Backbone as numpy.savetxt, mean C-alpha at the origin, in Angstrom:
# Nx Ny Nz CAx CAy CAz Cx Cy Cz
105.42 15.44 83.16 104.40 15.04 83.87 103.95 15.69 82.91
104.36 17.13 82.06 103.54 17.97 81.17 103.03 16.65 80.77
104.10 16.18 79.83 103.46 15.27 78.79 102.32 14.44 79.19
102.57 13.44 80.40 101.26 12.48 80.78 100.09 13.38 81.00
99.85 15.26 81.41 98.92 15.42 81.14 98.30 15.57 80.18
98.83 16.29 79.57 98.75 16.30 77.73 97.67 15.70 77.66
98.73 14.15 77.30 97.93 12.79 76.84 96.87 12.28 77.58
96.56 12.54 78.85 95.30 12.31 79.30 94.42 13.76 79.38
94.65 14.29 79.28 93.74 16.02 78.64 93.30 14.99 77.20
93.71 14.95 76.25 92.98 14.03 75.18 92.51 13.36 75.32
92.78 12.08 75.80 91.68 11.10 76.02 90.60 11.12 76.81
90.12 12.45 77.15 88.86 12.92 78.47 88.24 12.96 77.44
88.83 14.08 76.26 88.40 15.37 75.01 87.53 13.50 74.43
88.29 12.94 73.81 87.92 11.28 72.98 86.92 11.02 73.55
87.32 10.82 75.02 86.41 9.55 75.53 84.62 10.92 75.82
84.90 11.76 75.39 83.97 12.59 76.01 82.60 12.55 74.66
83.40 13.11 73.59 83.26 13.05 72.11 82.35 12.08 72.09
83.19 10.22 72.19 82.64 8.80 72.54 81.45 8.64 72.48
81.55 9.76 74.17 79.63 9.31 75.19 79.05 10.17 74.34
79.05 10.96 72.89 77.98 11.91 72.80 77.15 11.47 72.18
77.65 10.20 70.98 77.34 9.36 70.21 76.29 7.98 70.47
75.15 7.93 71.14 74.37 6.85 71.58 73.49 5.70 70.05
74.04 5.05 70.55 73.32 3.67 69.84 71.81 3.38 69.81
71.52 3.85 69.11 69.35 4.02 68.37 69.04 2.37 69.77
67.85 3.35 70.18 67.27 1.93 70.82 66.35 1.26 69.61
66.09 0.14 71.13 65.09 -1.15 70.21 63.85 -0.20 69.52
63.36 0.61 70.35 61.28 1.08 70.48 61.79 1.86 69.52
62.75 2.66 69.08 62.92 3.25 68.34 63.15 3.01 66.96
63.45 1.74 66.68 64.05 1.36 65.39 62.77 0.73 64.94
61.98 0.59 66.17 60.66 -0.98 65.77 59.31 0.60 65.34
59.25 1.70 65.71 58.63 2.32 65.64 58.89 2.83 64.39
60.08 2.69 63.96 60.43 4.06 62.50 59.47 3.28 61.61
60.60 1.13 61.64 59.49 0.76 60.70 58.10 -0.04 61.38
57.58 0.67 62.01 55.57 0.35 62.18 56.05 1.35 61.14
55.91 2.73 61.18 55.57 3.80 60.43 55.73 3.95 59.44
57.48 3.36 58.67 57.37 2.94 57.48 56.00 1.77 56.29
55.46 0.91 57.56 54.60 -0.25 57.53 53.14 0.23 56.52
52.75 1.36 58.26 51.84 2.22 57.83 51.46 2.56 56.68
53.07 3.60 56.58 52.45 4.44 55.04 52.49 2.76 54.06
53.46 2.42 54.03 53.26 0.83 52.72 51.48 1.09 52.74
51.09 0.39 53.68 49.43 0.28 53.99 49.10 0.88 53.87
48.80 2.04 53.47 48.37 3.95 53.35 48.18 3.51 51.78
49.25 2.98 51.34 49.13 3.26 49.77 48.43 2.19 49.59
48.09 1.07 49.47 47.30 0.23 49.05 45.76 0.05 49.93
45.35 0.59 50.77 43.54 1.13 51.13 43.37 2.38 50.96
42.39 1.99 49.95 41.89 3.70 49.73 41.71 4.80 50.75
41.57 5.68 50.35 41.22 6.92 51.47 39.68 6.72 50.90
39.02 7.08 51.84 37.22 7.60 51.98 37.16 8.69 50.75
37.93 9.77 50.72 37.07 10.16 49.31 37.39 9.22 47.65
38.17 8.30 47.93 38.83 7.58 46.73 37.36 6.98 47.00
36.73 6.17 48.04 35.98 5.57 47.53 34.62 5.75 47.60
34.93 7.22 48.14 33.50 8.33 47.64 33.13 8.11 46.20
34.40 8.76 45.33 34.61 8.54 44.38 34.26 7.41 43.50
34.70 6.62 43.72 33.90 5.26 43.13 33.04 4.72 42.85
32.53 4.87 44.18 30.64 4.93 44.71 29.79 5.67 43.52
30.60 7.52 43.75 29.70 7.96 42.57 29.64 7.38 41.55
31.04 6.85 40.59 31.44 6.59 39.13 30.18 5.22 39.23
30.21 4.40 39.51 29.55 2.98 39.56 28.16 3.87 39.52
27.16 4.76 41.01 25.80 4.75 40.92 26.11 6.03 39.37
26.84 6.34 38.38 26.73 7.17 37.66 26.20 6.37 36.60
27.27 4.61 36.53 27.06 3.99 35.41 25.74 3.22 35.23
25.34 3.44 36.64 24.57 2.28 36.80 23.66 3.34 36.50
23.55 4.43 36.60 21.79 5.24 35.51 22.82 5.69 34.46
23.46 6.07 34.38 23.29 5.11 32.60 23.21 4.16 32.39
23.79 3.14 32.54 22.84 1.92 31.69 21.29 1.49 31.99
21.11 2.03 33.67 19.37 1.81 33.52 18.57 2.52 31.90
19.27 4.09 31.68 18.82 5.16 31.08 19.37 3.86 29.47
20.28 3.21 29.18 20.92 2.72 27.41 19.62 1.80 27.90
18.95 0.84 29.11 18.50 -0.33 28.76 16.89 -0.07 28.00
16.50 1.14 28.94 15.07 1.54 28.87 15.08 1.81 27.08
16.21 2.78 26.97 16.15 3.22 25.61 16.14 2.30 24.16
17.29 1.49 24.39 17.14 -0.14 23.96 15.43 -0.95 24.07
15.24 -0.87 25.40 13.58 -1.36 25.41 12.88 -0.14 24.10
12.50 0.87 24.66 12.17 1.71 23.39 12.07 1.57 22.36
13.40 0.92 21.35 13.78 0.74 20.21 13.33 -0.47 19.79
13.04 -0.69 20.60 12.84 -2.59 20.63 10.88 -2.59 20.51
10.34 -2.22 21.34 9.03 -1.83 20.65 8.64 -1.22 19.90
9.07 0.45 19.63 9.03 1.12 18.49 9.38 0.01 17.22
10.53 -0.63 16.86 9.92 -1.06 15.96 9.77 -2.47 15.90
8.59 -3.27 16.75 8.15 -3.78 16.70 6.28 -3.13 16.60
6.41 -2.19 17.23 4.74 -1.56 16.48 4.70 -0.89 15.22
6.06 -0.91 15.09 6.08 -0.07 13.48 5.80 -1.26 12.40
6.34 -2.54 12.64 6.61 -3.37 11.40 5.14 -3.92 11.32
5.26 -4.00 9.64 4.43 -4.56 8.71 4.63 -5.88 8.60
3.47 -6.91 8.27 3.82 -8.10 7.63 3.34 -8.06 6.25
4.06 -9.20 5.12 3.31 -9.05 4.10 2.50 -9.55 4.29
1.56 -10.24 5.10 0.49 -11.25 4.74 -0.92 -10.01 5.36
-1.27 -8.94 4.05 -2.74 -7.87 4.16 -3.50 -8.81 4.37
-4.34 -8.61 5.52 -6.08 -8.75 5.21 -6.76 -8.20 3.60
-7.62 -8.82 3.80 -8.66 -8.31 2.37 -10.13 -7.88 2.48
-10.74 -6.97 2.40 -11.94 -6.93 2.60 -12.28 -6.61 1.23
-13.61 -7.26 0.59 -13.74 -6.84 -0.31 -15.03 -6.07 -0.11
-15.30 -5.03 -1.02 -16.65 -4.18 -0.33 -17.55 -3.33 -1.07
-17.39 -5.05 -2.25 -18.59 -4.86 -3.44 -20.06 -5.51 -2.96
-21.01 -4.45 -3.36 -22.43 -5.15 -2.65 -22.78 -6.14 -3.49
-23.67 -7.05 -2.81 -23.99 -7.99 -3.47 -23.20 -9.37 -3.01
-22.85 -9.22 -3.03 -22.11 -10.57 -2.33 -21.09 -11.13 -3.06
-19.90 -9.34 -3.32 -18.95 -9.22 -4.41 -19.17 -9.96 -4.94
-20.21 -9.85 -6.10 -20.20 -10.18 -6.97 -19.21 -9.77 -8.87
-18.94 -8.47 -8.54 -18.57 -7.86 -9.63 -16.78 -8.68 -8.76
-16.20 -8.70 -8.51 -14.94 -9.35 -7.53 -14.48 -10.89 -8.79
-14.16 -11.05 -9.80 -14.01 -11.83 -10.73 -13.09 -12.76 -9.71
-12.61 -12.16 -8.52 -11.43 -13.31 -8.68 -11.27 -13.49 -7.11
-11.41 -14.67 -5.90 -11.37 -14.84 -5.16 -10.32 -13.87 -4.13
-11.03 -13.97 -2.92 -9.92 -13.26 -1.72 -8.76 -13.78 -2.09
-8.89 -14.82 -1.41 -7.37 -15.78 -1.91 -6.42 -15.02 -3.42
-6.61 -14.68 -4.29 -5.63 -14.38 -5.32 -5.66 -12.81 -4.87
-6.73 -12.07 -4.42 -5.87 -11.02 -4.26 -5.10 -10.55 -3.43
-5.32 -11.07 -2.20 -4.30 -11.23 -0.67 -2.81 -12.23 -1.58
-2.44 -12.79 -2.04 -1.54 -13.53 -2.25 -1.23 -12.05 -3.36
-0.81 -11.50 -4.31 -1.18 -10.78 -5.38 -0.55 -8.98 -4.18
-1.38 -9.14 -3.31 -0.72 -7.58 -2.15 0.49 -8.41 -1.61
0.46 -9.74 -0.85 1.29 -10.32 -0.67 2.83 -10.38 -1.42
2.60 -10.61 -2.52 4.17 -9.96 -3.67 4.31 -8.77 -3.32
3.54 -7.71 -3.96 3.90 -6.38 -4.12 5.00 -5.97 -2.71
4.02 -6.01 -1.47 4.64 -5.53 -0.30 5.97 -6.40 -0.17
5.88 -7.49 -0.33 7.72 -7.84 -0.76 8.65 -7.53 -1.21
7.96 -7.05 -2.27 8.71 -6.43 -3.29 9.86 -5.13 -3.12
9.65 -4.56 -2.27 10.81 -3.85 -1.82 10.52 -3.82 -0.29
11.62 -3.43 0.11 11.84 -3.34 1.61 11.32 -2.08 1.99
11.54 -1.31 2.07 11.06 -0.10 2.03 9.37 -0.55 2.95
8.20 -1.07 2.04 7.81 -1.80 2.71 7.18 -2.36 4.10
8.28 -2.96 4.45 8.09 -3.80 5.79 7.89 -2.64 7.31
7.76 -1.66 6.67 7.47 -0.85 8.35 6.68 0.54 7.17
5.57 0.89 8.96 4.25 1.59 8.65 4.58 3.14 8.19
6.25 3.91 8.69 6.56 4.62 7.91 7.06 4.94 6.68
7.86 3.58 5.97 8.59 4.12 4.57 7.55 3.64 3.48
6.40 2.49 4.46 5.51 1.65 3.35 4.82 2.98 2.59
5.03 2.71 0.67 4.12 3.73 -0.22 3.04 3.48 -0.51
1.97 3.36 -0.09 0.59 2.49 0.31 -0.11 3.24 -1.19
-0.05 4.39 -1.52 0.01 5.20 -2.90 0.37 3.55 -4.61
1.62 3.71 -3.96 2.66 2.56 -5.46 1.71 1.22 -4.95
1.63 0.35 -3.58 0.84 -0.88 -3.62 -1.02 -0.82 -4.38
-1.12 0.43 -4.40 -2.91 0.37 -4.42 -2.77 0.41 -5.94
-1.22 1.00 -6.70 -1.89 1.12 -7.92 -1.55 -0.07 -8.98
-0.15 -0.66 -8.58 0.03 -2.13 -8.24 -1.29 -2.87 -7.98
-1.97 -3.37 -7.89 -3.47 -3.76 -7.26 -3.85 -3.36 -8.76
-4.42 -1.90 -9.40 -5.08 -1.95 -9.62 -4.42 -2.33 -11.79
-3.28 -1.94 -11.81 -2.81 -2.50 -12.47 -3.10 -3.92 -13.08
-2.82 -4.60 -11.79 -3.15 -6.19 -12.26 -3.97 -7.35 -12.40
-4.93 -6.04 -11.75 -6.39 -6.64 -11.56 -7.71 -5.06 -12.33
-7.72 -4.82 -13.29 -8.33 -3.74 -13.81 -10.06 -3.70 -13.35
-10.51 -4.42 -12.89 -11.52 -4.58 -12.87 -11.71 -3.61 -11.05
-10.42 -3.93 -10.54 -11.14 -2.82 -9.27 -10.75 -1.55 -9.26
-12.23 -0.72 -8.75 -12.12 0.60 -9.26 -12.12 1.24 -8.19
-11.52 0.59 -6.76 -10.52 1.33 -5.49 -9.82 0.66 -5.04
-8.44 0.78 -4.78 -8.40 0.46 -3.92 -7.32 1.17 -2.61
-7.98 0.73 -1.27 -7.72 1.33 -0.16 -7.32 0.71 0.63
-5.50 1.43 1.01 -5.00 0.69 2.30 -4.68 1.55 3.42
-4.84 -0.15 4.79 -5.05 1.21 5.59 -4.38 0.00 6.57
-3.30 0.90 7.51 -2.54 0.34 8.80 -2.77 0.67 9.42
-2.58 -0.97 10.23 -3.29 -0.67 11.86 -2.33 -0.17 13.01
-3.28 -0.07 13.72 -2.48 0.92 14.82 -1.54 1.07 15.79
-1.85 -0.93 15.81 -0.88 -1.42 17.10 -0.32 -2.85 16.17
-1.95 -3.51 15.63 -1.13 -4.63 14.50 -0.22 -4.90 13.62
0.29 -5.53 13.15 1.01 -5.80 11.96 0.66 -5.82 10.68
-0.79 -6.14 10.89 -1.13 -6.91 8.86 -1.68 -5.69 7.96
-1.47 -4.90 7.00 -1.77 -4.18 6.64 -3.97 -4.69 5.82
-4.55 -3.93 5.79 -5.68 -4.53 5.50 -5.98 -3.21 4.06
-6.72 -4.25 3.05 -6.17 -4.10 1.53 -8.38 -3.70 1.87
-8.93 -2.62 1.29 -10.16 -2.43 0.96 -10.17 -2.76 -0.26
-11.13 -3.34 -1.44 -11.06 -3.48 -2.40 -12.91 -3.16 -3.28
-12.75 -2.69 -4.26 -14.34 -2.49 -4.75 -13.87 -2.21 -6.23
-14.97 -3.35 -6.87 -14.53 -4.05 -8.27 -15.46 -2.39 -9.23
-14.73 -2.62 -10.09 -16.15 -2.03 -11.18 -17.09 -2.82 -11.60
-18.24 -2.29 -11.83 -19.32 -3.06 -12.29 -19.25 -3.46 -14.08
-19.38 -4.32 -14.23 -19.49 -4.49 -15.77 -20.73 -3.79 -16.43
-20.33 -3.15 -17.74 -21.53 -3.08 -17.88 -21.84 -3.20 -19.34
-20.86 -4.06 -19.97 -21.34 -5.12 -21.30 -19.66 -5.92 -21.97
-20.51 -6.57 -22.68 -19.56 -7.70 -23.12 -19.11 -7.39 -25.00
-17.75 -7.06 -25.25 -17.63 -6.45 -26.21 -16.78 -7.82 -27.46
-17.12 -7.66 -28.60 -16.76 -8.46 -29.43 -16.03 -8.15 -30.71
-14.23 -7.91 -30.00 -13.79 -7.59 -30.98 -12.85 -8.71 -32.02
-11.96 -8.24 -32.89 -10.90 -9.31 -34.25 -10.20 -10.17 -33.19
-10.06 -9.35 -32.17 -9.11 -10.30 -31.03 -9.13 -11.01 -29.69
-10.93 -11.35 -29.93 -11.08 -11.47 -28.65 -12.62 -10.69 -28.38
-12.70 -11.95 -26.86 -14.33 -11.57 -26.84 -13.89 -10.45 -24.82
-14.00 -9.19 -24.82 -13.57 -9.35 -22.95 -14.87 -8.28 -22.68
-14.93 -7.70 -21.39 -15.94 -7.41 -20.33 -15.54 -6.43 -19.93
-16.86 -4.52 -20.77 -16.41 -3.72 -20.91 -16.69 -3.01 -18.93
-15.67 -1.66 -18.45 -16.91 -1.63 -17.47 -17.81 -0.27 -18.51
-18.45 0.78 -17.25 -19.49 1.97 -17.95 -18.75 2.58 -18.67
-17.16 2.87 -17.94 -16.27 3.52 -18.85 -15.87 3.21 -20.05
-15.95 1.88 -20.25 -15.11 1.32 -21.60 -13.52 1.19 -21.25
-13.20 0.48 -20.07 -12.03 -0.45 -20.53 -12.92 -1.68 -20.38
-11.66 -2.59 -20.86 -11.79 -3.90 -20.87 -11.56 -3.90 -19.40
-11.84 -4.86 -18.76 -12.00 -5.16 -17.34 -11.36 -6.85 -16.94
-11.56 -7.44 -18.26 -11.20 -8.87 -17.83 -11.51 -9.88 -19.79
-11.02 -10.71 -19.76 -11.28 -11.47 -21.18 -12.93 -12.12 -20.56
-14.09 -12.14 -21.43 -15.26 -13.25 -21.33 -15.21 -14.38 -20.50
-13.86 -15.03 -21.45 -13.37 -16.43 -21.22 -13.02 -16.48 -19.00
-12.51 -15.79 -19.07 -11.84 -15.31 -17.70 -13.16 -14.92 -16.49
-14.47 -14.64 -16.76 -15.00 -13.70 -16.14 -16.28 -14.64 -16.11
-16.79 -15.23 -14.75 -17.73 -15.93 -14.09 -18.86 -15.79 -14.90
-19.58 -16.92 -15.89 -20.48 -16.81 -17.19 -21.55 -16.79 -16.21
-22.17 -16.37 -15.07 -23.25 -16.13 -14.68 -23.05 -14.42 -14.57
-22.14 -13.85 -14.34 -21.87 -12.25 -14.38 -21.88 -12.00 -16.30
-20.91 -13.04 -17.14 -21.23 -11.95 -18.33 -22.83 -12.42 -18.41
-23.58 -13.59 -18.54 -25.10 -13.87 -19.25 -26.29 -12.66 -19.38
-25.60 -11.69 -17.83 -26.64 -10.68 -18.00 -25.96 -9.64 -18.67
-25.37 -9.45 -19.31 -24.73 -8.42 -20.15 -25.16 -7.96 -21.45
-24.77 -6.65 -21.63 -25.46 -6.98 -23.27 -24.49 -6.85 -24.25
-24.44 -7.72 -25.50 -23.00 -7.84 -26.03 -23.32 -6.96 -27.64
-22.32 -6.17 -27.02 -22.03 -5.15 -28.30 -20.85 -5.67 -29.59
-21.05 -5.85 -31.16 -20.03 -6.58 -31.73 -19.32 -5.53 -32.59
-18.24 -5.53 -32.11 -17.69 -4.22 -33.13 -16.98 -4.80 -34.75
-17.61 -4.00 -35.45 -17.06 -3.88 -37.17 -16.22 -3.51 -37.24
-15.54 -2.10 -36.70 -14.43 -1.35 -36.76 -13.07 -2.29 -36.91
-13.00 -3.67 -36.26 -11.18 -4.01 -36.95 -10.57 -3.64 -35.41
-11.39 -2.87 -34.41 -10.65 -2.60 -32.69 -9.97 -3.64 -32.18
-8.93 -3.66 -32.07 -7.62 -4.36 -31.43 -8.39 -4.73 -29.51
-8.40 -4.74 -28.61 -8.99 -5.08 -27.10 -7.63 -6.02 -26.01
-7.77 -4.62 -25.30 -6.79 -5.97 -24.44 -7.26 -5.00 -23.30
-6.58 -6.31 -21.97 -7.29 -6.17 -20.85 -6.47 -4.75 -20.23
-7.19 -4.14 -19.26 -6.70 -2.86 -18.33 -6.48 -1.53 -19.53
-7.35 -1.65 -20.22 -6.89 -0.48 -21.86 -8.00 0.50 -21.56
-8.22 1.51 -22.08 -9.42 1.67 -22.82 -9.88 1.20 -24.03
-10.51 0.87 -23.95 -11.69 0.32 -25.34 -12.34 0.77 -26.05
-13.64 1.67 -25.49 -14.62 2.78 -25.83 -14.30 4.23 -24.52
-14.96 5.00 -25.26 -14.42 6.05 -24.81 -16.24 6.09 -23.66
-16.00 7.04 -22.66 -17.27 6.55 -21.65 -18.58 7.97 -22.36
-17.83 8.59 -23.01 -19.35 9.03 -23.73 -19.72 7.49 -24.59
-19.50 7.22 -25.65 -20.43 5.98 -26.60 -20.66 5.27 -25.19
-20.36 4.95 -24.52 -20.75 3.78 -23.46 -21.70 4.13 -22.17
-21.72 5.70 -22.08 -23.05 5.84 -21.63 -24.30 6.30 -22.82
-24.07 6.80 -23.67 -25.00 6.61 -25.00 -25.90 5.42 -25.02
-24.88 4.33 -25.36 -25.16 3.35 -25.39 -26.00 2.52 -23.94
-26.04 2.63 -22.24 -26.93 2.50 -21.55 -27.72 3.47 -21.49
-27.99 4.15 -22.04 -28.82 4.93 -22.10 -29.77 4.68 -22.95
-29.88 4.66 -24.20 -30.74 3.86 -25.08 -31.25 2.49 -24.87
-30.52 1.67 -24.67 -30.89 0.20 -23.67 -31.95 0.66 -22.22
-31.78 1.44 -21.67 -32.95 1.18 -20.67 -33.49 2.25 -20.54
-33.62 3.33 -21.46 -34.74 4.28 -22.17 -35.92 2.93 -23.15
-35.36 2.18 -23.41 -36.10 1.35 -24.43 -37.23 0.16 -23.87
-35.81 -0.17 -23.06 -36.90 -1.44 -22.02 -37.45 -0.31 -21.22
-37.53 0.69 -20.21 -38.91 1.23 -19.92 -39.95 1.19 -20.48
-40.19 1.33 -21.92 -41.30 1.20 -23.12 -41.72 0.32 -23.39
-40.98 -0.82 -22.69 -40.91 -2.79 -23.09 -40.46 -2.90 -24.52
-39.70 -1.97 -25.05 -39.02 -2.74 -26.11 -37.31 -3.13 -25.74
-37.81 -4.98 -27.24 -36.44 -4.98 -25.74 -35.29 -5.22 -27.26
-34.12 -5.02 -26.79 -32.75 -4.98 -27.35 -32.22 -6.36 -27.48
-32.51 -6.71 -29.50 -31.81 -8.49 -29.35 -30.37 -8.17 -29.71
-29.40 -7.17 -29.91 -28.25 -7.38 -30.29 -27.70 -5.09 -30.99
-26.64 -5.51 -29.99 -25.64 -3.87 -30.79 -24.36 -4.14 -31.66
-24.54 -3.37 -32.43 -23.00 -3.74 -33.35 -22.39 -2.14 -33.62
-21.46 -2.45 -33.69 -20.69 -1.14 -33.86 -20.23 -0.87 -35.42
-20.87 -0.76 -36.76 -20.80 -0.46 -37.81 -19.07 -0.52 -38.61
-18.65 -1.31 -39.65 -17.47 0.08 -40.28 -17.79 0.60 -41.12
-16.73 1.64 -40.91 -16.72 2.73 -41.72 -18.01 4.09 -42.20
-18.81 3.62 -40.10 -19.60 4.75 -40.37 -19.53 5.24 -38.42
-18.20 6.40 -38.46 -17.88 7.11 -37.17 -19.28 7.21 -36.34
-19.27 6.53 -35.02 -20.38 7.36 -34.03 -21.46 6.72 -34.53
-21.71 5.72 -34.97 -22.81 5.15 -35.48 -22.66 3.88 -34.24
-24.37 3.74 -34.42 -24.53 2.43 -33.28 -25.68 1.66 -34.03
-25.78 0.69 -34.08 -26.69 -0.27 -35.03 -27.16 -1.30 -33.92
-28.78 -0.53 -33.59 -29.92 -1.47 -32.31 -30.78 -2.44 -33.32
-30.62 -3.46 -32.86 -31.70 -4.86 -33.62 -32.31 -5.21 -32.11
-33.73 -4.97 -33.21 -35.45 -4.60 -31.79 -35.30 -6.09 -31.86
-35.51 -6.91 -30.72 -36.49 -8.31 -30.97 -37.31 -8.41 -31.89
-37.77 -9.31 -32.71 -39.29 -9.30 -33.37 -39.10 -8.39 -34.56
-38.42 -7.33 -35.28 -38.28 -6.94 -36.25 -37.00 -7.17 -36.96
-37.16 -7.31 -38.14 -36.42 -7.18 -39.42 -35.27 -6.37 -39.87
-35.50 -5.34 -39.26 -34.88 -3.95 -39.81 -34.06 -3.62 -38.23
-33.02 -3.09 -38.25 -32.10 -2.10 -36.70 -32.18 -0.67 -37.20
-31.51 -0.03 -36.56 -32.26 1.17 -35.65 -30.95 2.53 -35.70
-30.76 2.83 -36.86 -29.37 3.76 -36.85 -28.81 4.94 -35.61
-28.28 4.88 -35.01 -28.43 5.94 -33.75 -27.11 6.81 -34.34
-27.00 7.87 -33.52 -25.50 8.98 -33.79 -25.37 8.86 -32.39
-24.10 8.29 -31.55 -23.68 8.38 -30.68 -22.45 9.35 -30.01
-22.78 10.97 -31.39 -22.02 11.95 -31.07 -22.45 12.63 -29.94
-23.36 12.60 -29.08 -23.54 13.92 -28.06 -24.92 13.04 -27.20
-24.15 12.19 -25.97 -25.26 11.83 -25.23 -25.97 12.50 -24.56
-26.75 13.61 -24.95 -28.09 14.31 -24.08 -29.20 14.47 -25.54
-28.64 13.08 -26.72 -29.37 13.90 -27.77 -30.00 11.84 -27.56
-29.40 11.36 -26.77 -29.57 9.40 -26.91 -31.64 9.28 -26.84
-32.12 10.31 -25.55 -33.48 10.02 -25.36 -34.14 10.43 -26.88
-33.66 11.68 -26.54 -34.67 12.21 -28.44 -34.83 10.91 -29.32
-33.06 10.94 -29.33 -33.60 9.88 -30.61 -34.51 8.43 -30.20
-34.20 8.42 -28.88 -35.23 6.65 -28.91 -36.59 7.64 -29.23
-36.65 8.52 -28.82 -38.40 8.87 -28.60 -38.76 9.25 -30.71
-37.90 9.49 -30.97 -38.04 9.55 -32.79 -38.19 8.29 -32.90
-37.51 7.63 -32.61 -37.33 5.70 -33.62 -38.78 5.17 -33.02
-39.30 5.45 -31.90 -40.28 5.03 -31.59 -41.88 5.56 -31.84
-41.59 6.80 -32.17 -42.88 7.66 -33.00 -43.29 7.15 -34.46
-42.04 7.16 -35.02 -41.44 6.47 -36.10 -42.16 5.30 -36.82
-42.01 4.04 -35.77 -42.18 2.83 -35.64 -43.76 3.06 -35.36
-44.43 3.73 -34.61 -46.00 3.34 -34.39 -46.08 3.93 -35.48
-45.76 4.91 -35.82 -46.73 5.51 -37.39 -46.36 4.42 -38.42
-45.41 4.38 -38.85 -45.27 3.02 -39.76 -46.50 2.15 -39.81
-46.56 1.33 -38.26 -47.12 -0.15 -37.72 -48.72 1.04 -38.00
-49.19 2.11 -37.66 -50.13 2.67 -38.35 -50.66 1.91 -39.66
-49.45 2.37 -40.53 -49.74 2.09 -41.67 -49.31 0.85 -42.92
-49.24 0.01 -41.69 -49.07 -1.19 -41.86 -47.74 -1.46 -42.90
-47.16 -0.56 -42.55 -45.04 -0.09 -43.09 -44.32 -0.57 -42.06
-43.50 -1.61 -42.70 -43.04 -2.23 -41.96 -41.49 -2.43 -42.33
-40.39 -1.23 -42.16 -39.12 -1.38 -43.26 -38.83 -2.83 -43.10
-38.11 -3.09 -44.30 -37.18 -4.12 -44.46 -35.81 -3.79 -44.04
-34.75 -2.67 -44.22 -33.40 -3.03 -43.57 -33.25 -2.19 -42.10
-33.54 -0.66 -42.57 -33.41 -0.09 -40.87 -34.35 1.73 -40.75
-33.93 1.93 -40.15 -34.92 3.21 -39.50 -33.71 3.84 -39.06
-33.37 5.10 -39.85 -32.36 5.92 -39.33 -33.17 7.44 -38.44
-32.13 7.28 -37.57 -32.90 8.33 -37.00 -31.43 9.06 -36.27
-30.80 9.26 -36.99 -28.87 9.72 -36.10 -29.56 11.50 -36.79
-30.48 12.34 -37.81 -30.63 12.99 -37.75 -32.08 13.97 -36.70
-31.37 14.57 -35.83 -32.47 14.88 -34.99 -33.82 16.16 -35.49
-35.08 15.01 -34.95 -36.34 15.52 -35.69 -36.35 15.04 -36.15
-36.00 13.93 -37.05 -35.81 13.30 -38.89 -36.22 11.49 -37.72
-36.67 11.03 -39.24 -36.12 9.50 -39.54 -36.34 9.69 -41.18
-35.41 8.28 -40.63 -35.85 7.81 -42.17 -35.73 6.04 -42.31
-37.05 5.06 -43.37 -36.47 4.16 -42.70 -36.18 3.50 -44.70
-36.23 2.20 -44.65 -36.05 1.21 -45.95 -36.52 -0.03 -45.96
């Protein structure tokens, strides 16, 4: 009996332990699955903070993009404003219909355009070297006394203002005939100068063997000034000069032939301040000799101040 009772007791204990375990309900399984699904879905859907961060990031780059576009537009505008054309505009400043400009405006423009195109630095208003461009024009065209270049504020074509030297003399040398300005520089050959301009200029025959070259100094400004004073002073007394010459082996001497007279007048060009005095001495001597019915056959020499000699 005890043995049976003991077995019964064991069986009851096993049953109680078995009865303690319960199968998970269907609701619990589905709930856990739904939670896992929600957790998985949460990883796919961004949170509010993430959305806000992304929105702020888009706004940030949108602002940056707008600023970048504005900078690029400003740069394009600046490049456009500062760029220079290699087709300049030419303005001739000479009076009396530019009669001293020996070339057409188109020739000056072509030369200026070529000079501008010769350097990449001349493509914009900041790096362009207007001084060098002016010097190149004056070197190429010695008749230009002044070349002034103006850069437009808004436009792209530089403006060249050209002022030409007034021609003063025609000089005949052993290697050609040249047109000189008042400073004694050879501006152009006689053949290349307008015939109407050359016809009005005094002609000086150089007998010293001088070789002239366009663009170079041929005579000193002191000499040309002296000759101009002599011509003008004689003209004021109605005395016409028929020829001028610089004799060989006679430094600073100017020989002037008077129209209708068989002789020449010898002047000393050493000092321009004495030019009018020497002319006065000649006029007084010529008047005195005419009163005595004396006509010099070769010359009247007034190179010594206050005195005159004739032959």
